[in-house]
C-alpha positions in Angstrom: -13.0 3.0 12.8 -12.4 3.8 16.5 -14.2 1.0 17.6 -12.2 -1.3 15.0 -9.0 0.0 16.7 -10.4 -0.7 20.2 -11.5 -4.1 19.3 -8.0 -5.0 17.7 -6.3 -3.9 21.0 -8.9 -5.8 23.2 -8.3 -9.0 20.9 -4.4 -8.6 21.4 -4.7 -8.3 25.1 -6.9 -11.5 25.5 -4.5 -13.5 23.4 -1.5 -11.9 25.6 -3.1 -13.1 28.9 -4.2 -16.5 27.2 -0.5 -17.0 26.1 1.1 -16.4 29.6 -0.4 -19.6 30.7 1.9 -21.8 28.6 4.0 -19.3 26.8 7.3 -21.5 27.2 5.4 -24.5 25.6 7.3 -25.7 22.6 9.4 -22.4 22.4 12.0 -23.4 25.0 15.0 -24.0 22.6 14.6 -20.8 20.4 17.6 -18.5 20.2 16.1 -15.3 21.1 19.0 -13.0 19.5 18.1 -14.9 16.2 14.5 -14.0 16.6 14.0 -10.5 17.4 10.2 -10.9 17.7 10.3 -13.7 20.0 8.0 -12.0 22.7 5.2 -12.2 20.1 5.7 -16.0 19.3 3.5 -17.0 22.4 0.7 -14.6 21.1 1.1 -16.1 17.6 1.0 -19.7 18.8 -2.3 -18.9 20.7 -3.8 -17.3 17.8 -2.9 -20.4 15.5 -4.4 -22.8 18.1 -7.7 -20.6 18.6 -8.1 -20.3 14.8 -7.1 -23.6 13.7 -4.3 -22.1 11.6 -1.7 -24.5 13.0 -3.4 -27.2 11.1 -3.8 -25.3 7.6 -0.4 -23.6 7.7 2.1 -25.7 9.3 0.8 -28.7 7.2 1.7 -27.0 4.0 4.2 -29.3 2.3 5.7 -26.9 -0.2 6.8 -24.6 2.6 7.7 -27.7 4.6 10.0 -29.1 2.1 11.7 -25.6 1.4 12.4 -25.1 5.0 13.7 -28.9 5.4 16.1 -28.1 2.6 17.7 -25.1 4.2 17.6 -26.2 7.9 19.2 -29.9 7.5 20.5 -30.2 10.9 17.5 -28.8 13.0 14.2 -30.1 13.9 12.0 -29.6 10.9 8.8 -29.3 12.7 10.2 -26.6 15.0 11.8 -24.7 12.2 8.6 -24.6 10.3 6.5 -23.4 13.2 9.1 -20.9 13.7 8.8 -19.7 10.0 5.1 -19.1 10.3 5.5 -17.5 13.9 8.0 -14.9 12.5 5.8 -14.3 9.5 2.7 -13.9 11.5 4.4 -12.0 14.2 5.6 -9.4 11.9 2.0 -9.0 10.5 0.6 -8.8 13.9 3.2 -6.0 14.8 2.3 -3.9 11.6 -1.4 -4.1 12.3 -1.1 -3.5 16.1 1.2 -0.4 15.3 -1.0 1.1 12.7 -4.1 0.6 14.7 -2.5 2.3 17.7 -1.4 5.1 15.5 -4.8 5.2 14.0 -6.6 5.3 17.6 -4.3 8.2 18.7 -4.8 10.1 15.7 -8.7 10.0 16.2 -8.5 10.9 19.8 -6.4 14.1 18.7 -8.6 14.8 16.1 -11.9 14.4 18.4 -10.2 16.6 21.0 -9.5 19.1 18.4 -12.2 19.5 16.3 -15.0 19.1 18.5 -14.0 22.5 20.3 -16.5 25.1 19.5 -15.6 28.7 18.3 -17.5 32.0 17.9 -19.2 33.0 14.8 -16.6 35.4 13.7 -14.3 34.5 10.8 -11.4 36.6 9.6 -11.3 37.3 6.1 -8.4 36.9 3.9 -6.5 40.0 2.7 -6.8 41.2 -0.7 -4.9 39.1 -3.3 -4.6 36.1 -1.0 -7.4 34.6 -2.6 -10.8 33.1 -1.2 -10.6 30.5 1.6 -12.8 27.4 1.7 -13.9 26.1 5.0 -15.6 22.9 5.8 -17.3 23.3 8.9 -19.7 21.0 10.9 -22.9 22.8 12.1 -25.7 21.9 14.5 -29.3 23.4 14.3 -31.1 22.9 17.5 -34.7 24.0 18.1 -34.7 26.8 20.9 -37.4 24.8 22.6 -37.5 21.2 21.6 -33.9 20.2 22.3 -34.6 16.8 20.5 -35.7 18.7 17.2 -31.9 18.9 15.8 -30.2 18.8 12.5 -26.3 18.2 12.2 -24.3 18.1 8.8 -21.1 19.4 7.1 -21.3 22.3 4.8 -18.6 24.1 2.7 -18.3 27.8 3.6 -16.6 30.1 1.0 -14.8 33.1 3.2 -14.3 35.5 0.4 -11.4 37.8 0.2 -11.6 41.4 1.2 -12.2 43.3 -2.2 -11.8 46.7 -3.6 -13.7 48.4 -6.3 -12.8 46.9 -9.9 -12.6 48.9 -13.1 -15.5 48.0 -15.5 -14.9 46.3 -18.8 -16.6 48.1 -21.7 -16.4 45.9 -24.9 -16.6 42.4 -26.2 -16.5 40.4 -29.1 -20.1 39.9 -30.2 -19.7 36.8 -32.5 -19.2 34.8 -29.5 -22.8 35.2 -28.1 -24.6 32.6 -30.2 -21.9 29.9 -29.0 -22.5 31.0 -25.4 -26.3 30.5 -25.7 -25.7 26.9 -27.0 -23.1 25.9 -24.5 -24.6 27.4 -21.7 -27.7 25.0 -21.7 -25.6 22.0 -21.3 -27.6 18.9 -20.7 -31.0 21.0 -20.5 -33.4 20.8 -23.5 -33.6 24.5 -24.2 -33.6 27.9 -22.2 -37.4 27.3 -21.3 -37.0 23.9 -19.5 -34.0 24.1 -17.2 -33.8 21.7 -14.4 -30.1 20.6 -14.6 -26.6 22.3 -14.0 -25.9 25.0 -16.7 -22.5 25.0 -18.4 -20.9 28.3 -17.2 -17.7 28.1 -19.6 -14.9 30.4 -18.5 -13.3 31.0 -22.0 -14.3 30.8 -25.5 -12.2 28.0 -27.3 -9.6 29.2 -29.6 -9.7 32.8 -28.5 -8.8 34.8 -25.5 -12.1 35.9 -24.6 -12.8 35.3 -20.9 -16.4 34.8 -19.6 -17.9 35.7 -16.2 -21.4 34.5 -15.3 -23.7 36.5 -13.1 -27.2 35.2 -12.3 -30.0 37.5 -11.6 -31.1 35.4 -8.4 -28.2 33.6 -6.6 -30.8 31.7 -4.5 -31.8 29.7 -8.0 -28.4 29.8 -9.9 -25.0 29.6 -8.1 -22.1 31.1 -9.8 -20.8 27.9 -10.9 -24.3 26.9 -12.7 -25.8 24.8 -9.9 -29.6 25.1 -10.1 -31.1 25.4 -6.6 -34.6 24.3 -7.4 -35.5 22.6 -4.4 -37.5 25.1 -2.7 -39.5 26.6 -5.6 -42.6 24.8 -4.8 -44.9 24.0 -7.6 -44.3 27.0 -9.9 -41.5 27.4 -12.3 -39.6 30.5 -12.0 -38.4 32.8 -14.9 -34.9 34.4 -14.3 -32.0 36.1 -16.2 -28.5 34.9 -16.5 -25.8 37.6 -17.5 -22.5 36.7 -19.4 -19.7 39.1 -19.5 -17.3 38.6 -22.2 -13.9 40.2 -21.4 -11.2 40.6 -23.6 -8.0 42.4 -22.1 -9.8 46.0 -21.4 -13.0 45.3 -23.3 -16.1 43.9 -22.1 -19.7 43.3 -23.1 -22.7 42.0 -21.3 -25.4 39.8 -22.9 -28.2 38.7 -20.8 -30.1 35.4 -21.5 -33.8 34.7 -20.1 -34.2 31.1 -18.8 -37.1 29.3 -17.0 -36.1 27.0 -14.1 -38.7 24.0 -13.3 -39.1 22.9 -9.9 -38.2 19.7 -8.0 -39.1 18.0 -4.8 -36.8 17.7 -1.7 -36.6 16.6 1.9 -36.7 18.6 5.1 -33.1 18.1 5.6 -32.2 19.0 2.2 -34.2 22.5 2.5 -32.6 23.3 5.8 -29.1 22.7 4.1 -30.2 25.0 1.1 -31.5 27.6 3.5 -28.2 27.5 5.4 -26.2 27.9 2.3 -28.5 30.9 1.2 -28.0 32.5 4.5 -24.2 32.0 4.4 -24.0 33.5 1.1 -25.7 36.7 1.9 -23.8 37.1 5.2 -20.5 36.7 3.2 -21.6 39.2 0.6 -22.6 42.1 3.2 -19.8 44.3 4.4 -16.9 42.6 1.9 -14.6 45.3 3.1 -14.7 44.1 6.8 -11.9 42.3 7.9 -14.4 40.1 10.0 -17.8 38.5 9.4 -20.1 36.3 11.5 -21.5 32.9 10.9 -25.4 32.8 11.5 -26.4 31.5 15.0 -30.0 30.9 14.1 -32.0 29.8 11.0 -35.7 29.9 11.7 -36.6 28.1 14.7 -33.3 26.4 14.8 -30.3 27.3 16.7 -26.7 26.8 15.0 -23.5 25.7 16.9 -20.5 25.5 14.5 -17.3 23.1 14.7 -14.3 23.0 12.1 -14.2 19.8 10.2 -10.6 18.5 10.5 -9.2 16.4 8.0 -8.7 12.7 9.2 -5.8 10.3 8.9 -6.8 7.6 11.1 -8.2 5.4 8.4 -5.3 6.1 6.1 -2.9 4.9 9.0 -4.6 1.6 9.5 -5.1 0.9 5.8 -1.3 1.5 5.6 -0.7 -1.0 8.1 -2.9 -3.5 6.4 -1.0 -3.1 3.4 2.3 -3.4 5.1 1.0 -6.7 6.5 0.2 -8.0 2.9 3.6 -7.0 1.9 5.2 -8.7 4.9 3.5 -12.0 3.9 4.6 -12.0 0.3 7.9 -10.8 1.4 8.4 -13.8 3.6 7.6 -16.2 0.8 9.8 -14.5 -1.7 12.8 -14.5 1.0 12.3 -18.3 1.4 12.4 -18.7 -2.3 15.6 -16.7 -2.6 17.1 -18.9 0.4 16.5 -22.0 -1.7 17.9 -20.5 -5.0 21.1 -19.7 -3.2 21.1 -23.3 -1.7 20.6 -24.6 -5.4 23.2 -22.4 -6.9 25.7 -23.5 -4.0 24.9 -27.0 -4.4 25.4 -26.8 -8.2 28.9 -25.1 -7.7 29.9 -27.7 -5.1 29.1 -30.7 -7.3 32.2 -30.9 -9.6 34.4 -30.9 -6.5 32.5 -33.8 -4.9 32.6 -35.7 -8.1 36.4 -35.1 -8.5 36.9 -36.2 -4.7 34.9 -39.3 -5.5 37.0 -40.2 -8.6 40.2 -39.7 -6.6 39.2 -41.9 -3.6 37.7 -44.6 -5.8 40.8 -44.8 -8.1 42.9 -45.2 -4.9 40.9 -48.4 -4.1 38.1 -47.2 -1.8 34.3 -48.3 -2.0 31.7 -45.9 -2.8 30.6 -45.9 0.8 34.0 -45.7 2.1 34.4 -42.7 -0.2 31.2 -41.2 0.8 32.1 -41.4 4.5 35.5 -39.9 4.0 34.4 -36.9 2.2 31.6 -36.3 4.5 33.8 -36.6 7.5 36.5 -34.5 6.2 33.8 -31.5 5.8 32.6 -32.1 9.2 36.1 -31.9 10.5 36.9 -28.8 8.6 33.5 -27.0 9.6 33.9 -28.0 13.3 37.6 -26.6 13.5 37.4 -23.7 11.2 33.9 -22.8 11.0 32.5 -20.9 7.8 29.6 -21.1 5.5 27.3 -24.3 5.5 27.6 -26.4 2.4 24.1 -27.7 1.7 25.6 -30.7 -0.6 27.9 -31.8 2.2 25.3 -31.5 5.0 23.0 -33.8 2.8 25.9 -36.1 2.6 26.3 -36.0 6.4 22.7 -36.9 6.6 23.3 -39.9 4.5 26.1 -41.1 6.8 23.8 -40.9 9.6 21.2 -43.0 7.7 24.1 -45.6 7.2 24.6 -45.7 10.8 21.0 -46.4 11.6 20.9 -49.4 9.3 19.2 -48.0 6.2 20.3 -49.9 3.2 23.1 -48.1 1.1 21.0 -48.1 -2.2 17.8 -46.7 -0.4 20.2 -44.1 1.3 21.6 -42.9 -2.0 18.1 -42.7 -3.5 16.9 -40.6 -0.7 20.0 -38.3 -1.0 19.1 -37.7 -4.7 15.3 -36.9 -3.9 16.1 -34.8 -1.1 18.4 -32.5 -2.9 16.0 -32.4 -5.8 18.6 -31.3 -8.5 19.3 -33.1 -11.6 22.9 -33.8 -11.3 22.7 -35.0 -7.7 19.7 -37.2 -8.8 21.8 -38.6 -11.8 24.4 -39.2 -9.4 22.5 -40.9 -6.8 20.9 -43.3 -9.4 24.7 -44.0 -10.9 25.6 -45.1 -7.5 22.8 -47.4 -7.0 23.4 -48.9 -10.4 26.9 -49.6 -9.3 25.7 -51.5 -6.2 23.4 -53.7 -8.4 26.0 -54.2 -11.3 29.3 -54.1 -9.6 32.4 -51.8 -9.9 32.9 -52.5 -13.6 33.2 -49.3 -15.4 32.6 -47.2 -12.3 35.8 -45.1 -12.8 35.0 -44.5 -16.4 31.4 -43.3 -15.4 32.9 -40.9 -12.5 35.7 -39.6 -15.0 32.8 -38.6 -17.6 30.6 -37.3 -15.0 33.3 -35.0 -13.7 34.1 -33.7 -17.2 30.3 -32.9 -17.4 30.2 -31.5 -14.1 33.2 -29.0 -14.7 31.3 -27.9 -17.8 28.2 -27.4 -15.9 29.9 -25.5 -13.4 31.2 -23.1 -16.0 27.6 -22.7 -17.4 26.4 -22.0 -13.8 28.9 -19.6 -13.1 28.5 -17.7 -16.4 24.5 -17.6 -15.4 25.0 -16.3 -12.1 27.5 -13.5 -13.5 24.7 -12.6 -15.9 22.2 -12.3 -13.2 24.5 -10.1 -11.2 25.1 -8.1 -14.0 21.2 -7.6 -14.3 21.0 -6.4 -10.9 23.5 -3.8 -11.3 21.3 -2.1 -14.0 19.0 -0.5 -11.4 21.7 1.3 -9.6 23.6 2.2 -12.6 20.4 3.8 -13.9 20.0 5.8 -10.7 23.5 7.0 -10.9 22.8 8.0 -14.4 19.7 10.1 -13.6 21.7 11.9 -10.9 24.6 12.6 -13.1 22.1 14.2 -15.8 20.4 16.3 -12.9 23.8 17.5 -11.7 24.7 18.6 -15.3 21.1 19.9 -16.5 20.2 22.1 -13.5 23.1 24.6 -13.9 22.5 24.8 -17.4 18.8 25.5 -16.9 20.0 28.1 -14.1 22.6 29.6 -16.7 19.8 29.9 -19.3 17.4 31.6 -17.2 20.1 34.2 -15.9 
């Protein structure tokens, strides 16, 4: 993981140096206050160029059409680039931050857990419970320094205990059940080569069970079979089950035969170390301190604490955040398109009514179109306010008139750009008027105004229902908080 973090930082540094050569190219007209990650855009641009993403992402028509619909008066090409620059820059920032946090975490961990300590461990006091330590050990031959073995081992630092009272009676009817369940997946008691099932309680009773193998080198307290260093001979041993019920207990001894298994050199060293640790831990259990072994046969042992690592988690968290940013930006663009469409649908009846009044006053369709567009532009320039996308599209059509584009084609393009059924219908109606004349145009506009007003009411109703649905989440949270405020004092009073 360390090398991955370093590689990410080196790659970022290379892109940064490469971007400084032409960092202003294509980015001179950007509003730095609006785009807070502007400083990363040159690096993102170089990444696009080096990897070929500029051709794959910027050429996506679905994204380009949505951005064009939102940014009518700006350069479409620049806005598309800015969208992708902003999106990728956030992802780069997430990966870079998580990678550096991961790198710092690894440096701290390496500097802390690599410190060697003496072999003395402090036992927990009675009642505190056993302590489990993950220790890294290194066995090094006292003469041949190249002969060494490193690994991690779990050490049980048992609590300091005092003499316990003996238990005397048990429920003998549970013994046959113990003999069956103890075998686990083994064939029978004479052929044991798998873990034994040391159950802690007899089902449907209050009888607790404690298991004591005769030889802890062969059978651990949890039923693991250590048959790796037995050689070729099978071993007969005993396991004692202590059945305890309140102040009563009885011991039942079960003879079993353990079959051997083969093992590797490292496995034997590990097993011998476990056995040595177990013996060292059991000696002088009343002492507060006990020493870890420093030698095992011809191997010298050094110990290190195995600290938990969080570097990988931090880096994965950064990758996860990057993926969320990718989908969030797409969702944000979809929300903007949805707001734009709702706004245009709400403005549509107003536009039709204005057309109806101006045409009835004697204006032509083109004159009415220009009049409505220029009135909006005059109001927007003097008073400012929110951009109305429907009127901005009409202003774009006026510019097409000035460029000499035929009136019918301009209306068709208007409907196609907006992409909403009422506006497409309106554009088609205007084109038909140019072809067939003004006869019946007033009636068509009046009927369309009535339908548009009805559609506006339906749109407003739908938006209201969506708003009420969004309020369900906060209302539910408030309900939970109120219930907590009411229930906690009630539970406290009951407990008192």
